[in-house]
C-alpha positions as CSV (number, residue, x, y, z in Angstrom):
1,M,15.8,31.6,12.2
2,E,12.8,33.8,11.9
3,D,12.3,32.8,8.3
4,L,12.6,29.2,9.2
5,K,9.9,29.6,12.1
6,T,7.5,31.4,9.6
7,S,8.0,28.7,7.1
8,E,7.0,26.1,9.6
9,A,4.1,28.0,10.8
10,W,2.8,28.4,7.2
11,R,3.3,24.5,6.7
12,V,0.7,24.0,9.5
13,F,-1.7,26.3,7.6
14,R,-1.3,24.4,4.4
15,I,-1.9,21.1,6.2
16,Q,-5.0,22.4,7.8
17,S,-6.1,23.8,4.4
18,E,-5.7,20.4,2.8
19,L,-7.6,18.7,5.6
20,I,-10.5,21.1,5.5
21,D,-10.8,21.0,1.8
22,G,-10.7,17.1,1.8
23,I,-13.4,16.9,4.5
24,E,-15.8,19.6,3.0
25,T,-15.5,17.8,-0.4
26,L,-16.0,14.3,0.7
27,I,-18.3,14.6,3.7
28,D,-21.5,13.7,1.6
29,L,-19.8,11.1,-0.5
30,G,-21.7,8.2,0.9
31,P,-20.4,4.7,0.9
32,A,-17.0,4.5,-1.0
33,V,-14.5,1.9,-1.8
34,S,-10.7,2.7,-2.5
35,I,-8.8,0.9,-5.1
36,F,-5.1,0.9,-5.0
37,G,-2.4,-0.4,-7.5
38,S,0.5,0.4,-9.5
39,A,0.7,3.5,-11.7
40,R,2.9,1.5,-14.0
41,L,0.5,-1.0,-15.1
42,S,-0.8,-0.3,-18.7
43,E,-4.0,-1.3,-20.5
44,K,-2.3,-4.5,-21.7
45,S,-2.2,-5.7,-18.0
46,T,-4.9,-8.2,-17.1
47,Y,-5.0,-6.4,-13.6
48,Y,-5.8,-3.1,-15.4
49,Q,-8.8,-4.7,-17.1
50,D,-9.9,-6.4,-14.0
51,A,-9.7,-3.0,-12.0
52,I,-12.0,-1.5,-14.5
53,N,-14.5,-4.4,-13.9
54,V,-14.2,-4.2,-10.2
55,A,-14.8,-0.5,-10.1
56,H,-17.7,-0.9,-12.8
57,N,-19.5,-3.5,-10.5
58,L,-19.0,-1.4,-7.5
59,S,-20.2,1.9,-9.1
60,R,-23.2,0.1,-10.6
61,A,-24.2,-0.9,-7.0
62,K,-24.1,2.7,-6.0
63,F,-20.7,2.7,-4.2
64,S,-18.3,5.5,-5.1
65,V,-14.7,4.5,-6.0
66,I,-11.8,6.4,-4.7
67,S,-8.3,6.2,-6.4
68,G,-5.2,7.9,-6.3
69,G,-6.2,9.8,-9.4
70,G,-3.2,9.0,-11.6
71,P,-2.5,6.5,-14.3
72,G,-2.2,2.7,-14.3
73,I,-4.6,0.9,-11.9
74,M,-5.8,4.3,-10.6
75,E,-6.9,5.2,-14.0
76,A,-8.6,1.8,-14.6
77,A,-10.5,2.2,-11.3
78,S,-11.7,5.8,-12.4
79,K,-12.6,4.4,-15.8
80,G,-14.7,1.7,-14.5
81,A,-16.6,3.8,-12.0
82,Y,-17.1,7.0,-14.1
83,K,-20.7,7.9,-14.7
84,Q,-21.9,4.4,-13.7
85,G,-24.0,5.3,-10.6
86,G,-21.3,6.1,-7.9
87,H,-18.9,9.0,-7.9
88,S,-15.5,8.5,-9.6
89,V,-13.1,10.3,-6.9
90,G,-9.4,11.0,-7.4
91,L,-7.2,11.9,-4.6
92,N,-4.2,13.2,-6.5
93,I,-0.8,13.8,-5.2
94,E,1.8,16.3,-6.2
95,L,5.1,14.5,-7.1
96,P,8.5,15.6,-8.4
97,M,7.8,13.5,-11.6
98,E,4.3,15.2,-12.2
99,Q,1.3,13.2,-11.8
100,V,-1.4,14.3,-14.2
101,P,-4.9,13.6,-12.9
102,N,-6.7,11.0,-15.3
103,P,-9.8,12.6,-16.9
104,T,-12.6,10.3,-15.7
105,Q,-13.0,11.8,-12.3
106,D,-16.1,13.7,-11.3
107,I,-14.5,14.5,-8.0
108,S,-10.9,15.5,-7.9
109,L,-8.7,16.7,-5.0
110,S,-5.0,17.6,-5.2
111,F,-2.7,17.0,-2.1
112,R,0.8,18.1,-1.3
113,Y,1.1,15.8,1.8
114,F,0.9,12.1,1.6
115,F,-0.4,11.7,5.1
116,V,-3.4,14.1,4.5
117,R,-4.3,12.1,1.5
118,K,-3.9,8.8,3.3
119,L,-6.3,10.1,6.1
120,M,-8.9,10.8,3.3
121,F,-8.7,7.3,1.9
122,V,-9.2,5.7,5.3
123,K,-11.8,8.0,6.6
124,Y,-14.2,7.9,3.7
125,S,-13.8,4.2,2.5
126,I,-15.7,1.2,3.7
127,G,-13.3,-1.1,2.0
128,Y,-10.1,-1.3,0.3
129,V,-9.2,-3.4,-2.9
130,V,-5.4,-3.6,-3.3
131,F,-4.2,-4.5,-6.9
132,P,-0.5,-5.4,-7.6
133,G,1.7,-2.4,-7.1
134,G,4.8,-0.9,-5.6
135,F,6.0,0.8,-2.4
136,G,3.0,3.2,-2.3
137,T,0.5,0.4,-2.7
138,L,2.2,-1.7,0.0
139,D,2.2,1.5,2.3
140,E,-1.5,1.8,2.0
141,F,-2.1,-1.9,2.5
142,F,0.2,-2.1,5.7
143,E,-1.1,1.1,7.1
144,A,-4.6,-0.2,7.0
145,L,-3.6,-3.4,8.8
146,T,-1.7,-1.5,11.3
147,L,-4.7,0.6,12.1
148,I,-7.0,-2.2,12.3
149,Q,-4.6,-4.4,14.3
150,T,-4.0,-1.7,16.9
151,K,-7.7,-0.9,17.0
152,K,-7.3,2.7,16.0
153,I,-10.1,2.1,13.4
154,R,-12.9,-0.5,13.1
155,Q,-12.1,-3.5,10.9
156,F,-13.3,-3.1,7.3
157,P,-12.6,-5.3,4.3
158,V,-9.1,-5.1,2.9
159,I,-9.0,-7.2,-0.2
160,L,-5.8,-8.2,-2.0
161,Y,-6.5,-8.8,-5.6
162,G,-4.5,-11.5,-7.5
163,S,-3.2,-14.5,-5.5
164,A,-0.4,-15.1,-8.1
165,F,1.0,-11.7,-7.1
166,W,0.4,-11.6,-3.4
167,N,1.1,-15.3,-2.3
168,G,4.8,-14.8,-2.1
169,L,4.4,-11.9,0.4
170,I,2.0,-13.9,2.4
171,D,4.3,-16.9,2.5
172,W,7.0,-14.5,3.8
173,L,4.7,-13.1,6.5
174,K,4.0,-16.7,7.7
175,D,7.6,-17.9,7.4
176,Q,9.3,-15.1,8.8
177,M,7.0,-12.7,10.8
178,L,4.8,-15.2,12.3
179,E,7.5,-17.7,12.9
180,A,9.5,-15.1,14.8
181,G,6.5,-14.1,16.9
182,C,6.2,-10.6,15.3
183,I,2.5,-11.1,14.4
184,S,-0.2,-13.5,15.5
185,E,-2.1,-16.1,13.5
186,E,-5.4,-14.2,13.9
187,D,-3.7,-11.1,12.0
188,F,-4.3,-13.1,8.8
189,N,-8.0,-12.5,9.2
190,L,-7.5,-8.8,8.6
191,F,-7.3,-9.3,4.9
192,Q,-8.4,-11.6,2.3
193,I,-7.4,-12.6,-1.4
194,V,-9.6,-12.8,-4.4
195,D,-8.8,-13.6,-8.1
196,T,-11.9,-12.5,-9.9
197,P,-13.8,-9.1,-10.2
198,E,-17.1,-10.9,-9.3
199,E,-15.7,-11.8,-5.8
200,V,-15.2,-8.2,-4.6
201,L,-18.7,-6.7,-4.7
202,P,-20.3,-9.3,-2.4
203,I,-17.7,-8.8,0.3
204,I,-18.3,-5.0,0.1
205,Q,-22.1,-5.5,0.2
206,R,-22.0,-7.8,3.2
207,H,-19.9,-5.3,5.2
208,Y,-22.2,-2.4,4.1
209,E,-25.2,-4.2,5.3
210,H,-23.5,-4.9,8.6
211,L,-22.9,-1.1,8.9
212,R,-26.4,-0.3,8.2
213,E,-27.6,-2.9,11.0
214,H,-25.1,-1.4,13.3
215,P,-25.0,2.3,12.7
216,E,-22.8,2.9,15.8
217,H,-20.0,1.1,13.7
218,E,-20.2,3.8,11.0
219,H,-17.8,5.9,12.8
220,R,-14.5,4.6,11.6
221,F,-12.1,5.9,14.3
222,I,-12.3,4.2,17.6
223,S,-9.7,6.4,19.5
224,V,-10.6,10.2,19.3
């Protein structure tokens, strides 16, 4: 029993260490956009190439780009942003099937705990761009919607990339969740869908201009 208590106490210290390391590393990052998507999509995927272009455009406009630091869409985001004007940030996660950080990151952090990593994404991003992906991508997407819907954080752009991929999910949300009364019609205003890299940057720029005009909104978390 004593060993268990000691183990649990040390876990708290490890969590605290990850929080402090993340905050100290990213506190001066400046405006940044997180790009999410599948680790399984290769360079042959159109989405991979589009993610490079989205990140390139953002970085050239002096926005840093944050990704999960691994392969697939994460690698594409890092590639597009690397040495283009904004930082290329990788928030890597330790997994049973080892995730190797991709090489095009000038800021790299490694996390043991998903929830600490997710906090860093939402704390230091002024927008999310969500490419096609699996459970982890959906997790980030719905977490953002939940926090905005419940007013735990201020609303920021949540952009779904690729209507062909996402429309089936949106139809299900309307046909099932909305029809059953589980969500409201206005909840569909919490996100938007785009199909070209050129559509992303103006959305982020408009939001950033709003933040500059209303600096009181720069603090993301409403409930402290």
